Structures are given as C-alpha cells and as structure tokens.
PQR file with spaces between the fields and no chain letter, atoms N, CA, C, O and H, PARSE charges and radii, in Angstrom:
ATOM       1  N    MET     1      30.259  -23.324   -0.073 -0.4000 1.5000
ATOM       2  CA   MET     1      30.012  -22.387   -0.485 -0.0000 2.0000
ATOM       3  C    MET     1      28.305  -22.243   -0.782  0.5500 1.7000
ATOM       4  O    MET     1      28.076  -23.361   -1.242 -0.5500 1.4000
ATOM       5  N    CYS     2      26.895  -21.462   -0.783 -0.4000 1.5000
ATOM       6  CA   CYS     2      26.102  -21.908   -0.978 -0.0000 2.0000
ATOM       7  C    CYS     2      25.414  -20.611   -1.653  0.5500 1.7000
ATOM       8  O    CYS     2      26.099  -19.655   -1.291 -0.5500 1.4000
ATOM       9  H    CYS     2      27.081  -20.554   -0.409  0.4000 1.0000
ATOM      10  N    LEU     3      24.601  -20.266   -2.286 -0.4000 1.5000
ATOM      11  CA   LEU     3      24.116  -19.119   -3.012 -0.0000 2.0000
ATOM      12  C    LEU     3      22.533  -19.374   -2.918  0.5500 1.7000
ATOM      13  O    LEU     3      21.912  -20.278   -3.477 -0.5500 1.4000
ATOM      14  H    LEU     3      24.045  -21.043   -2.580  0.4000 1.0000
ATOM      15  N    ALA     4      22.010  -18.336   -2.056 -0.4000 1.5000
ATOM      16  CA   ALA     4      20.692  -18.125   -2.208 -0.0000 2.0000
ATOM      17  C    ALA     4      20.388  -17.124   -3.052  0.5500 1.7000
ATOM      18  O    ALA     4      21.198  -16.500   -3.737 -0.5500 1.4000
ATOM      19  H    ALA     4      22.515  -17.602   -1.602  0.4000 1.0000
ATOM      20  N    ILE     5      18.977  -16.932   -2.997 -0.4000 1.5000
ATOM      21  CA   ILE     5      18.625  -15.958   -3.798 -0.0000 2.0000
ATOM      22  C    ILE     5      17.236  -15.509   -3.533  0.5500 1.7000
ATOM      23  O    ILE     5      16.425  -16.434   -3.500 -0.5500 1.4000
ATOM      24  H    ILE     5      18.319  -17.439   -2.441  0.4000 1.0000
ATOM      25  N    PRO     6      16.696  -14.159   -3.308 -0.5600 1.5000
ATOM      26  CA   PRO     6      15.352  -13.659   -2.839  0.2800 2.0000
ATOM      27  C    PRO     6      14.357  -13.879   -4.101  0.5500 1.7000
ATOM      28  O    PRO     6      14.630  -13.641   -5.278 -0.5500 1.4000
ATOM      29  N    GLY     7      13.468  -14.252   -3.722 -0.4000 1.5000
ATOM      30  CA   GLY     7      12.009  -14.353   -4.690 -0.0000 2.0000
ATOM      31  C    GLY     7      10.886  -13.786   -4.201  0.5500 1.7000
ATOM      32  O    GLY     7      10.737  -14.100   -3.020 -0.5500 1.4000
ATOM      33  H    GLY     7      13.247  -14.445   -2.766  0.4000 1.0000
ATOM      34  N    LYS     8       9.797  -12.887   -4.728 -0.4000 1.5000
ATOM      35  CA   LYS     8       8.780  -12.561   -4.299 -0.0000 2.0000
ATOM      36  C    LYS     8       7.813  -13.858   -4.449  0.5500 1.7000
ATOM      37  O    LYS     8       7.908  -14.551   -5.462 -0.5500 1.4000
ATOM      38  H    LYS     8       9.918  -12.632   -5.687  0.4000 1.0000
ATOM      39  N    LEU     9       6.928  -14.160   -3.478 -0.4000 1.5000
ATOM      40  CA   LEU     9       5.972  -15.123   -3.856 -0.0000 2.0000
ATOM      41  C    LEU     9       5.020  -14.561   -4.019  0.5500 1.7000
ATOM      42  O    LEU     9       4.492  -13.742   -3.267 -0.5500 1.4000
ATOM      43  H    LEU     9       6.851  -13.597   -2.655  0.4000 1.0000
ATOM      44  N    ILE    10       4.379  -15.253   -5.903 -0.4000 1.5000
ATOM      45  CA   ILE    10       3.219  -14.815   -6.037 -0.0000 2.0000
ATOM      46  C    ILE    10       1.895  -15.494   -6.155  0.5500 1.7000
ATOM      47  O    ILE    10       0.786  -15.128   -6.545 -0.5500 1.4000
ATOM      48  H    ILE    10       4.808  -15.918   -6.515  0.4000 1.0000
ATOM      49  N    GLU    11       2.400  -16.634   -5.673 -0.4000 1.5000
ATOM      50  CA   GLU    11       1.112  -17.676   -5.323 -0.0000 2.0000
ATOM      51  C    GLU    11       1.811  -18.587   -4.403  0.5500 1.7000
ATOM      52  O    GLU    11       3.031  -18.612   -4.244 -0.5500 1.4000
ATOM      53  H    GLU    11       3.301  -16.931   -5.356  0.4000 1.0000
ATOM      54  N    ILE    12       0.814  -19.447   -3.718 -0.4000 1.5000
ATOM      55  CA   ILE    12       0.500  -20.555   -2.796 -0.0000 2.0000
ATOM      56  C    ILE    12      -0.159  -21.737   -2.719  0.5500 1.7000
ATOM      57  O    ILE    12      -1.383  -21.645   -2.635 -0.5500 1.4000
ATOM      58  H    ILE    12      -0.177  -19.426   -3.847  0.4000 1.0000
ATOM      59  N    ALA    13       0.204  -22.567   -2.724 -0.4000 1.5000
ATOM      60  CA   ALA    13      -0.719  -23.754   -3.307 -0.0000 2.0000
ATOM      61  C    ALA    13       0.098  -25.361   -2.440  0.5500 1.7000
ATOM      62  O    ALA    13       1.261  -25.482   -2.056 -0.5500 1.4000
ATOM      63  H    ALA    13       1.199  -22.642   -2.792  0.4000 1.0000
ATOM      64  N    HIS    14      -0.769  -26.134   -2.387 -0.4000 1.5000
ATOM      65  CA   HIS    14      -0.301  -27.635   -1.843 -0.0000 2.0000
ATOM      66  C    HIS    14      -0.255  -28.701   -2.752  0.5500 1.7000
ATOM      67  O    HIS    14      -1.305  -28.982   -3.330 -0.5500 1.4000
ATOM      68  H    HIS    14      -1.714  -26.036   -2.698  0.4000 1.0000
ATOM      69  N    ASP    15       1.042  -29.533   -3.059 -0.4000 1.5000
ATOM      70  CA   ASP    15       0.780  -30.685   -4.080 -0.0000 2.0000
ATOM      71  C    ASP    15      -0.121  -31.451   -3.736  0.5500 1.7000
ATOM      72  O    ASP    15      -0.904  -31.282   -2.801 -0.5500 1.4000
ATOM      73  H    ASP    15       1.895  -29.305   -2.589  0.4000 1.0000
ATOM      74  N    ALA    16      -0.050  -32.613   -4.692 -0.4000 1.5000
ATOM      75  CA   ALA    16      -0.845  -33.165   -4.537 -0.0000 2.0000
ATOM      76  C    ALA    16      -0.466  -34.250   -3.281  0.5500 1.7000
ATOM      77  O    ALA    16      -1.360  -35.034   -2.963 -0.5500 1.4000
ATOM      78  H    ALA    16       0.586  -32.751   -5.451  0.4000 1.0000
ATOM      79  N    ASN    17       0.869  -34.321   -2.536 -0.4000 1.5000
ATOM      80  CA   ASN    17       1.215  -34.932   -1.391 -0.0000 2.0000
ATOM      81  C    ASN    17       1.180  -33.987   -0.266  0.5500 1.7000
ATOM      82  O    ASN    17       1.811  -34.205    0.768 -0.5500 1.4000
ATOM      83  H    ASN    17       1.596  -33.684   -2.794  0.4000 1.0000
ATOM      84  N    GLY    18       0.289  -32.699   -0.488 -0.4000 1.5000
ATOM      85  CA   GLY    18      -0.029  -31.943    0.622 -0.0000 2.0000
ATOM      86  C    GLY    18       1.481  -31.193    1.376  0.5500 1.7000
ATOM      87  O    GLY    18       1.688  -31.046    2.580 -0.5500 1.4000
ATOM      88  H    GLY    18      -0.223  -32.522   -1.329  0.4000 1.0000
ATOM      89  N    VAL    19       2.219  -30.880    0.436 -0.4000 1.5000
ATOM      90  CA   VAL    19       3.351  -30.059    0.370 -0.0000 2.0000
ATOM      91  C    VAL    19       3.520  -28.875    0.134  0.5500 1.7000
ATOM      92  O    VAL    19       3.808  -28.581   -1.026 -0.5500 1.4000
ATOM      93  H    VAL    19       2.051  -31.000   -0.542  0.4000 1.0000
ATOM      94  N    ARG    20       3.407  -27.857    1.089 -0.4000 1.5000
ATOM      95  CA   ARG    20       3.435  -26.263    0.821 -0.0000 2.0000
ATOM      96  C    ARG    20       4.291  -25.740   -0.219  0.5500 1.7000
ATOM      97  O    ARG    20       5.498  -25.708    0.019 -0.5500 1.4000
ATOM      98  H    ARG    20       3.173  -28.095    2.032  0.4000 1.0000
ATOM      99  N    MET    21       3.845  -25.304   -1.384 -0.4000 1.5000
ATOM     100  CA   MET    21       4.379  -24.934   -2.227 -0.0000 2.0000
ATOM     101  C    MET    21       4.510  -23.311   -3.027  0.5500 1.7000
ATOM     102  O    MET    21       3.644  -22.447   -2.892 -0.5500 1.4000
ATOM     103  H    MET    21       2.865  -25.329   -1.578  0.4000 1.0000
ATOM     104  N    GLY    22       5.280  -23.205   -3.538 -0.4000 1.5000
ATOM     105  CA   GLY    22       5.224  -21.387   -4.034 -0.0000 2.0000
ATOM     106  C    GLY    22       5.337  -20.816   -5.259  0.5500 1.7000
ATOM     107  O    GLY    22       6.352  -21.156   -5.867 -0.5500 1.4000
ATOM     108  H    GLY    22       5.983  -23.907   -3.647  0.4000 1.0000
ATOM     109  N    LYS    23       4.844  -20.295   -5.639 -0.4000 1.5000
ATOM     110  CA   LYS    23       6.120  -19.598   -6.935 -0.0000 2.0000
ATOM     111  C    LYS    23       6.417  -18.281   -7.089  0.5500 1.7000
ATOM     112  O    LYS    23       5.678  -17.313   -7.262 -0.5500 1.4000
ATOM     113  H    LYS    23       4.019  -20.018   -5.145  0.4000 1.0000
ATOM     114  N    ALA    24       7.610  -18.375   -7.001 -0.4000 1.5000
ATOM     115  CA   ALA    24       8.447  -16.639   -6.822 -0.0000 2.0000
ATOM     116  C    ALA    24       8.966  -16.425   -8.122  0.5500 1.7000
ATOM     117  O    ALA    24       9.200  -17.208   -9.043 -0.5500 1.4000
ATOM     118  H    ALA    24       8.211  -19.161   -6.859  0.4000 1.0000
ATOM     119  N    ASN    25       9.108  -15.089   -7.991 -0.4000 1.5000
ATOM     120  CA   ASN    25       9.139  -14.089   -9.091 -0.0000 2.0000
ATOM     121  C    ASN    25      10.665  -13.656   -8.855  0.5500 1.7000
ATOM     122  O    ASN    25      10.793  -12.665   -8.135 -0.5500 1.4000
ATOM     123  H    ASN    25       8.918  -14.453   -7.243  0.4000 1.0000
ATOM     124  N    PHE    26      12.037  -14.333   -9.424 -0.4000 1.5000
ATOM     125  CA   PHE    26      13.380  -13.905   -9.256 -0.0000 2.0000
ATOM     126  C    PHE    26      13.645  -12.773  -10.649  0.5500 1.7000
ATOM     127  O    PHE    26      14.214  -13.045  -11.706 -0.5500 1.4000
ATOM     128  H    PHE    26      11.933  -15.137  -10.008  0.4000 1.0000
ATOM     129  N    GLY    27      12.966  -11.319  -10.193 -0.4000 1.5000
ATOM     130  CA   GLY    27      13.540  -10.606  -11.401 -0.0000 2.0000
ATOM     131  C    GLY    27      13.130  -10.921  -12.722  0.5500 1.7000
ATOM     132  O    GLY    27      13.914  -11.071  -13.660 -0.5500 1.4000
ATOM     133  H    GLY    27      12.504  -11.098   -9.334  0.4000 1.0000
ATOM     134  N    GLY    28      11.691  -11.038  -12.801 -0.4000 1.5000
ATOM     135  CA   GLY    28      11.293  -11.559  -13.903 -0.0000 2.0000
ATOM     136  C    GLY    28      11.531  -13.174  -14.455  0.5500 1.7000
ATOM     137  O    GLY    28      11.368  -13.470  -15.639 -0.5500 1.4000
ATOM     138  H    GLY    28      11.055  -10.916  -12.039  0.4000 1.0000
ATOM     139  N    ILE    29      11.800  -13.824  -13.769 -0.4000 1.5000
ATOM     140  CA   ILE    29      11.785  -15.625  -13.762 -0.0000 2.0000
ATOM     141  C    ILE    29      11.248  -16.155  -12.848  0.5500 1.7000
ATOM     142  O    ILE    29      11.855  -16.286  -11.785 -0.5500 1.4000
ATOM     143  H    ILE    29      11.932  -13.584  -12.807  0.4000 1.0000
ATOM     144  N    VAL    30       9.842  -16.648  -13.021 -0.4000 1.5000
ATOM     145  CA   VAL    30       9.155  -17.460  -12.187 -0.0000 2.0000
ATOM     146  C    VAL    30       9.194  -18.917  -12.094  0.5500 1.7000
ATOM     147  O    VAL    30       8.638  -19.774  -12.780 -0.5500 1.4000
ATOM     148  H    VAL    30       9.348  -16.541  -13.884  0.4000 1.0000
ATOM     149  N    LYS    31      10.073  -19.013  -10.967 -0.4000 1.5000
ATOM     150  CA   LYS    31      10.000  -20.540  -10.616 -0.0000 2.0000
ATOM     151  C    LYS    31       9.070  -21.027   -9.289  0.5500 1.7000
ATOM     152  O    LYS    31       8.619  -20.285   -8.416 -0.5500 1.4000
ATOM     153  H    LYS    31      10.525  -18.316  -10.410  0.4000 1.0000
ATOM     154  N    GLN    32       8.903  -22.634   -9.404 -0.4000 1.5000
ATOM     155  CA   GLN    32       8.491  -23.011   -8.265 -0.0000 2.0000
ATOM     156  C    GLN    32       9.333  -23.637   -7.203  0.5500 1.7000
ATOM     157  O    GLN    32      10.354  -24.311   -7.346 -0.5500 1.4000
ATOM     158  H    GLN    32       9.270  -23.237  -10.112  0.4000 1.0000
ATOM     159  N    VAL    33       8.696  -23.278   -6.083 -0.4000 1.5000
ATOM     160  CA   VAL    33       9.748  -23.771   -4.951 -0.0000 2.0000
ATOM     161  C    VAL    33       9.310  -24.098   -3.569  0.5500 1.7000
ATOM     162  O    VAL    33       8.620  -23.295   -2.941 -0.5500 1.4000
ATOM     163  H    VAL    33       7.867  -22.731   -5.967  0.4000 1.0000
ATOM     164  N    CYS    34       9.632  -25.099   -3.126 -0.4000 1.5000
ATOM     165  CA   CYS    34       9.127  -25.494   -1.948 -0.0000 2.0000
ATOM     166  C    CYS    34       9.006  -25.167   -0.487  0.5500 1.7000
ATOM     167  O    CYS    34       9.893  -25.611    0.242 -0.5500 1.4000
ATOM     168  H    CYS    34      10.193  -25.752   -3.636  0.4000 1.0000
ATOM     169  N    LEU    35       8.008  -24.432    0.067 -0.4000 1.5000
ATOM     170  CA   LEU    35       8.379  -23.888    1.279 -0.0000 2.0000
ATOM     171  C    LEU    35       8.564  -24.216    2.278  0.5500 1.7000
ATOM     172  O    LEU    35       7.597  -24.878    2.656 -0.5500 1.4000
ATOM     173  H    LEU    35       7.287  -24.071   -0.525  0.4000 1.0000
ATOM     174  N    GLY    36       9.554  -24.117    3.255 -0.4000 1.5000
ATOM     175  CA   GLY    36       9.842  -25.035    4.312 -0.0000 2.0000
ATOM     176  C    GLY    36       9.512  -23.983    5.180  0.5500 1.7000
ATOM     177  O    GLY    36       9.352  -24.541    6.266 -0.5500 1.4000
ATOM     178  H    GLY    36      10.339  -23.579    2.948  0.4000 1.0000
ATOM     179  N    THR    37       9.291  -22.614    5.344 -0.4000 1.5000
ATOM     180  CA   THR    37       9.113  -21.679    6.110 -0.0000 2.0000
ATOM     181  C    THR    37       7.181  -21.139    5.943  0.5500 1.7000
ATOM     182  O    THR    37       6.577  -20.497    5.084 -0.5500 1.4000
ATOM     183  H    THR    37       9.421  -22.161    4.462  0.4000 1.0000
ATOM     184  N    PRO    38       6.709  -21.879    7.393 -0.5600 1.5000
ATOM     185  CA   PRO    38       5.161  -21.800    7.459  0.2800 2.0000
ATOM     186  C    PRO    38       5.027  -20.381    7.412  0.5500 1.7000
ATOM     187  O    PRO    38       4.148  -20.196    6.571 -0.5500 1.4000
ATOM     188  N    GLU    39       5.388  -19.337    7.821 -0.4000 1.5000
ATOM     189  CA   GLU    39       4.885  -17.723    8.069 -0.0000 2.0000
ATOM     190  C    GLU    39       4.899  -17.294    6.830  0.5500 1.7000
ATOM     191  O    GLU    39       4.061  -16.432    6.567 -0.5500 1.4000
ATOM     192  H    GLU    39       6.103  -19.488    8.504  0.4000 1.0000
ATOM     193  N    VAL    40       5.697  -17.685    5.874 -0.4000 1.5000
ATOM     194  CA   VAL    40       5.282  -16.763    4.532 -0.0000 2.0000
ATOM     195  C    VAL    40       4.046  -16.822    4.023  0.5500 1.7000
ATOM     196  O    VAL    40       3.271  -17.778    4.055 -0.5500 1.4000
ATOM     197  H    VAL    40       6.378  -18.386    6.088  0.4000 1.0000
ATOM     198  N    GLU    41       3.874  -15.632    3.495 -0.4000 1.5000
ATOM     199  CA   GLU    41       2.481  -15.323    2.740 -0.0000 2.0000
ATOM     200  C    GLU    41       2.979  -14.856    1.601  0.5500 1.7000
ATOM     201  O    GLU    41       4.121  -14.458    1.372 -0.5500 1.4000
ATOM     202  H    GLU    41       4.503  -14.856    3.469  0.4000 1.0000
ATOM     203  N    THR    42       1.518  -14.969    0.493 -0.4000 1.5000
ATOM     204  CA   THR    42       1.744  -14.273   -0.990 -0.0000 2.0000
ATOM     205  C    THR    42       2.119  -12.893   -0.945  0.5500 1.7000
ATOM     206  O    THR    42       1.206  -12.252   -0.423 -0.5500 1.4000
ATOM     207  H    THR    42       0.591  -15.293    0.679  0.4000 1.0000
ATOM     208  N    GLY    43       2.935  -12.282   -1.224 -0.4000 1.5000
ATOM     209  CA   GLY    43       3.762  -11.212   -1.096 -0.0000 2.0000
ATOM     210  C    GLY    43       5.073  -11.037   -0.819  0.5500 1.7000
ATOM     211  O    GLY    43       5.898  -10.202   -1.188 -0.5500 1.4000
ATOM     212  H    GLY    43       3.677  -12.802   -1.648  0.4000 1.0000
ATOM     213  N    ASP    44       5.125  -12.167    0.046 -0.4000 1.5000
ATOM     214  CA   ASP    44       6.660  -11.937    0.989 -0.0000 2.0000
ATOM     215  C    ASP    44       7.756  -12.321    0.172  0.5500 1.7000
ATOM     216  O    ASP    44       7.703  -13.062   -0.810 -0.5500 1.4000
ATOM     217  H    ASP    44       4.455  -12.846    0.347  0.4000 1.0000
ATOM     218  N    TYR    45       8.514  -11.895    0.536 -0.4000 1.5000
ATOM     219  CA   TYR    45       9.916  -11.848   -0.226 -0.0000 2.0000
ATOM     220  C    TYR    45      10.864  -13.409    0.863  0.5500 1.7000
ATOM     221  O    TYR    45      11.085  -13.491    2.071 -0.5500 1.4000
ATOM     222  H    TYR    45       8.558  -11.293    1.333  0.4000 1.0000
ATOM     223  N    VAL    46      11.189  -14.401   -0.311 -0.4000 1.5000
ATOM     224  CA   VAL    46      11.876  -15.211    0.661 -0.0000 2.0000
ATOM     225  C    VAL    46      13.092  -15.750    0.333  0.5500 1.7000
ATOM     226  O    VAL    46      13.118  -15.642   -0.893 -0.5500 1.4000
ATOM     227  H    VAL    46      11.009  -14.334   -1.293  0.4000 1.0000
ATOM     228  N    LEU    47      13.907  -16.159    0.612 -0.4000 1.5000
ATOM     229  CA   LEU    47      15.553  -16.854    0.263 -0.0000 2.0000
ATOM     230  C    LEU    47      15.643  -17.950    0.127  0.5500 1.7000
ATOM     231  O    LEU    47      15.512  -18.771    1.035 -0.5500 1.4000
ATOM     232  H    LEU    47      13.886  -16.246    1.608  0.4000 1.0000
ATOM     233  N    VAL    48      15.962  -18.283   -1.415 -0.4000 1.5000
ATOM     234  CA   VAL    48      15.776  -19.504   -1.826 -0.0000 2.0000
ATOM     235  C    VAL    48      17.297  -20.139   -2.328  0.5500 1.7000
ATOM     236  O    VAL    48      18.203  -19.613   -2.976 -0.5500 1.4000
ATOM     237  H    VAL    48      16.068  -17.616   -2.153  0.4000 1.0000
ATOM     238  N    HIS    49      17.157  -21.520   -1.727 -0.4000 1.5000
ATOM     239  CA   HIS    49      18.373  -21.938   -2.517 -0.0000 2.0000
ATOM     240  C    HIS    49      17.688  -23.499   -3.166  0.5500 1.7000
ATOM     241  O    HIS    49      16.818  -24.211   -2.666 -0.5500 1.4000
ATOM     242  H    HIS    49      16.422  -21.947   -1.202  0.4000 1.0000
ATOM     243  N    VAL    50      18.294  -23.636   -4.175 -0.4000 1.5000
ATOM     244  CA   VAL    50      18.499  -25.165   -4.843 -0.0000 2.0000
ATOM     245  C    VAL    50      16.311  -25.475   -4.710  0.5500 1.7000
ATOM     246  O    VAL    50      15.770  -26.577   -4.621 -0.5500 1.4000
ATOM     247  H    VAL    50      19.001  -23.057   -4.581  0.4000 1.0000
ATOM     248  N    GLY    51      15.731  -24.358   -4.739 -0.4000 1.5000
ATOM     249  CA   GLY    51      14.724  -24.883   -4.946 -0.0000 2.0000
ATOM     250  C    GLY    51      13.627  -24.505   -3.549  0.5500 1.7000
ATOM     251  O    GLY    51      12.417  -24.328   -3.692 -0.5500 1.4000
ATOM     252  H    GLY    51      16.171  -23.463   -4.811  0.4000 1.0000
ATOM     253  N    PHE    52      14.361  -24.433   -2.206 -0.4000 1.5000
ATOM     254  CA   PHE    52      13.818  -24.599   -0.743 -0.0000 2.0000
ATOM     255  C    PHE    52      14.031  -22.992   -0.583  0.5500 1.7000
ATOM     256  O    PHE    52      14.885  -22.204   -0.987 -0.5500 1.4000
ATOM     257  H    PHE    52      15.344  -24.577   -2.089  0.4000 1.0000
ATOM     258  N    ALA    53      13.196  -22.915   -0.030 -0.4000 1.5000
ATOM     259  CA   ALA    53      12.780  -21.402    0.822 -0.0000 2.0000
ATOM     260  C    ALA    53      13.622  -21.645    2.131  0.5500 1.7000
ATOM     261  O    ALA    53      13.342  -22.621    2.826 -0.5500 1.4000
ATOM     262  H    ALA    53      12.502  -23.555    0.298  0.4000 1.0000
ATOM     263  N    LEU    54      14.337  -21.048    2.385 -0.4000 1.5000
ATOM     264  CA   LEU    54      14.915  -20.905    3.893 -0.0000 2.0000
ATOM     265  C    LEU    54      14.705  -20.057    4.655  0.5500 1.7000
ATOM     266  O    LEU    54      14.859  -20.290    5.854 -0.5500 1.4000
ATOM     267  H    LEU    54      14.564  -20.255    1.820  0.4000 1.0000
ATOM     268  N    SER    55      14.248  -18.687    4.173 -0.4000 1.5000
ATOM     269  CA   SER    55      14.094  -18.038    5.366 -0.0000 2.0000
ATOM     270  C    SER    55      12.982  -16.781    4.205  0.5500 1.7000
ATOM     271  O    SER    55      12.776  -16.578    3.008 -0.5500 1.4000
ATOM     272  H    SER    55      14.122  -18.497    3.199  0.4000 1.0000
ATOM     273  N    LYS    56      12.612  -16.314    5.374 -0.4000 1.5000
ATOM     274  CA   LYS    56      11.751  -14.959    5.297 -0.0000 2.0000
ATOM     275  C    LYS    56      12.724  -13.417    4.886  0.5500 1.7000
ATOM     276  O    LYS    56      13.396  -13.077    5.860 -0.5500 1.4000
ATOM     277  H    LYS    56      12.780  -16.479    6.346  0.4000 1.0000
ATOM     278  N    VAL    57      12.856  -12.687    3.931 -0.4000 1.5000
ATOM     279  CA   VAL    57      13.591  -11.244    3.867 -0.0000 2.0000
ATOM     280  C    VAL    57      12.576  -10.473    3.742  0.5500 1.7000
ATOM     281  O    VAL    57      11.440  -10.712    3.330 -0.5500 1.4000
ATOM     282  H    VAL    57      12.310  -12.963    3.141  0.4000 1.0000
ATOM     283  N    ASN    58      13.222   -9.203    4.256 -0.4000 1.5000
ATOM     284  CA   ASN    58      12.156   -7.981    3.948 -0.0000 2.0000
ATOM     285  C    ASN    58      12.960   -7.621    2.339  0.5500 1.7000
ATOM     286  O    ASN    58      13.966   -8.073    1.791 -0.5500 1.4000
ATOM     287  H    ASN    58      14.144   -9.010    4.590  0.4000 1.0000
ATOM     288  N    GLU    59      12.048   -6.693    2.000 -0.4000 1.5000
ATOM     289  CA   GLU    59      11.770   -6.193    0.697 -0.0000 2.0000
ATOM     290  C    GLU    59      13.511   -4.923    0.102  0.5500 1.7000
ATOM     291  O    GLU    59      14.201   -4.678   -0.888 -0.5500 1.4000
ATOM     292  H    GLU    59      11.231   -6.326    2.445  0.4000 1.0000
ATOM     293  N    GLU    60      13.383   -4.577    1.430 -0.4000 1.5000
ATOM     294  CA   GLU    60      14.965   -3.575    1.181 -0.0000 2.0000
ATOM     295  C    GLU    60      16.154   -4.381    0.912  0.5500 1.7000
ATOM     296  O    GLU    60      16.948   -4.033    0.038 -0.5500 1.4000
ATOM     297  H    GLU    60      12.823   -4.776    2.234  0.4000 1.0000
ATOM     298  N    GLU    61      16.347   -5.571    1.699 -0.4000 1.5000
ATOM     299  CA   GLU    61      17.202   -6.387    1.616 -0.0000 2.0000
ATOM     300  C    GLU    61      16.996   -7.555   -0.249  0.5500 1.7000
ATOM     301  O    GLU    61      18.067   -7.942   -0.715 -0.5500 1.4000
ATOM     302  H    GLU    61      15.702   -5.854    2.409  0.4000 1.0000
ATOM     303  N    ALA    62      16.280   -7.770   -0.682 -0.4000 1.5000
ATOM     304  CA   ALA    62      16.135   -8.555   -1.357 -0.0000 2.0000
ATOM     305  C    ALA    62      16.502   -7.293   -2.465  0.5500 1.7000
ATOM     306  O    ALA    62      17.377   -7.625   -3.265 -0.5500 1.4000
ATOM     307  H    ALA    62      15.410   -7.456   -0.303  0.4000 1.0000
ATOM     308  N    ALA    63      16.020   -6.031   -2.623 -0.4000 1.5000
ATOM     309  CA   ALA    63      16.357   -5.130   -3.628 -0.0000 2.0000
ATOM     310  C    ALA    63      17.767   -4.966   -3.373  0.5500 1.7000
ATOM     311  O    ALA    63      18.634   -5.031   -4.244 -0.5500 1.4000
ATOM     312  H    ALA    63      15.309   -5.761   -1.973  0.4000 1.0000
ATOM     313  N    ARG    64      17.934   -4.783   -2.336 -0.4000 1.5000
ATOM     314  CA   ARG    64      19.688   -4.480   -2.476 -0.0000 2.0000
ATOM     315  C    ARG    64      20.213   -5.794   -3.203  0.5500 1.7000
ATOM     316  O    ARG    64      20.569   -5.552   -4.356 -0.5500 1.4000
ATOM     317  H    ARG    64      17.230   -4.730   -1.629  0.4000 1.0000
ATOM     318  N    THR    65      20.367   -7.278   -2.779 -0.4000 1.5000
ATOM     319  CA   THR    65      20.957   -8.373   -3.416 -0.0000 2.0000
ATOM     320  C    THR    65      20.554   -7.896   -4.921  0.5500 1.7000
ATOM     321  O    THR    65      21.534   -7.645   -5.622 -0.5500 1.4000
ATOM     322  H    THR    65      20.078   -7.475   -1.842  0.4000 1.0000
ATOM     323  N    TYR    66      19.383   -7.740   -5.491 -0.4000 1.5000
ATOM     324  CA   TYR    66      19.207   -7.683   -6.953 -0.0000 2.0000
ATOM     325  C    TYR    66      20.276   -6.681   -7.414  0.5500 1.7000
ATOM     326  O    TYR    66      21.194   -7.011   -8.165 -0.5500 1.4000
ATOM     327  H    TYR    66      18.587   -7.944   -4.921  0.4000 1.0000
ATOM     328  N    GLN    67      20.094   -5.292   -6.868 -0.4000 1.5000
ATOM     329  CA   GLN    67      21.502   -4.232   -6.955 -0.0000 2.0000
ATOM     330  C    GLN    67      22.797   -5.012   -7.211  0.5500 1.7000
ATOM     331  O    GLN    67      23.306   -5.236   -8.309 -0.5500 1.4000
ATOM     332  H    GLN    67      19.349   -5.024   -6.257  0.4000 1.0000
ATOM     333  N    LEU    68      23.166   -5.324   -6.199 -0.4000 1.5000
ATOM     334  CA   LEU    68      24.383   -5.885   -6.051 -0.0000 2.0000
ATOM     335  C    LEU    68      24.758   -7.284   -7.108  0.5500 1.7000
ATOM     336  O    LEU    68      25.869   -7.678   -7.465 -0.5500 1.4000
ATOM     337  H    LEU    68      22.752   -5.142   -5.307  0.4000 1.0000
ATOM     338  N    SER    69      23.596   -7.757   -7.390 -0.4000 1.5000
ATOM     339  CA   SER    69      23.992   -8.603   -8.647 -0.0000 2.0000
ATOM     340  C    SER    69      24.031   -8.370   -9.997  0.5500 1.7000
ATOM     341  O    SER    69      24.544   -9.183  -10.765 -0.5500 1.4000
ATOM     342  H    SER    69      22.694   -7.437   -7.100  0.4000 1.0000
ATOM     343  N    MET    70      23.463   -7.177  -10.421 -0.4000 1.5000
ATOM     344  CA   MET    70      23.496   -6.549  -11.696 -0.0000 2.0000
ATOM     345  C    MET    70      25.077   -5.818  -12.058  0.5500 1.7000
ATOM     346  O    MET    70      25.213   -5.293  -13.162 -0.5500 1.4000
ATOM     347  H    MET    70      23.046   -6.516   -9.797  0.4000 1.0000
ATOM     348  N    ARG    71      26.218   -5.820  -11.087 -0.4000 1.5000
ATOM     349  CA   ARG    71      27.260   -4.946  -11.285 -0.0000 2.0000
ATOM     350  C    ARG    71      28.282   -5.890  -11.587  0.5500 1.7000
ATOM     351  O    ARG    71      29.424   -5.505  -11.839 -0.5500 1.4000
ATOM     352  H    ARG    71      26.107   -6.247  -10.189  0.4000 1.0000
C-alpha cells in the first residue's frame, strides 16, 4: 500500500542536471518534489508519493483529501 498526498505547485524550476523540479505546498508545509508530469504548471495540484509527482489532480479532489485527513 502506498500513500500519495496532493500538493499545490508554487514554483517550477530545473535542477543542475536539467531535471524538472517544483516546490509544492502541502497544507502549509512546502517541500521540493520531482515533476515526472510534464503537463503541470504553477498553481496546479499534483499527487505526490515519496517526493515524486505522479499525476495532476483537480482542486476539489485535493480539498476532499485534506478534509478526510483532518478527521
């Protein structure tokens, strides 16, 4: 079983090796993530597992996940 958490991309850049990276906000905690999803842009929500963005999710799905985790 794996756990993936949605985060909002607040910044996108490339590292020294040319890998596309981003800073994602997870309900107030900001972490750097590897962007394996080329279609995402700043402001999008991504589903992140162990530092890797797996897919893009909509804002409603991200909000629903945050609400469920606060129970």
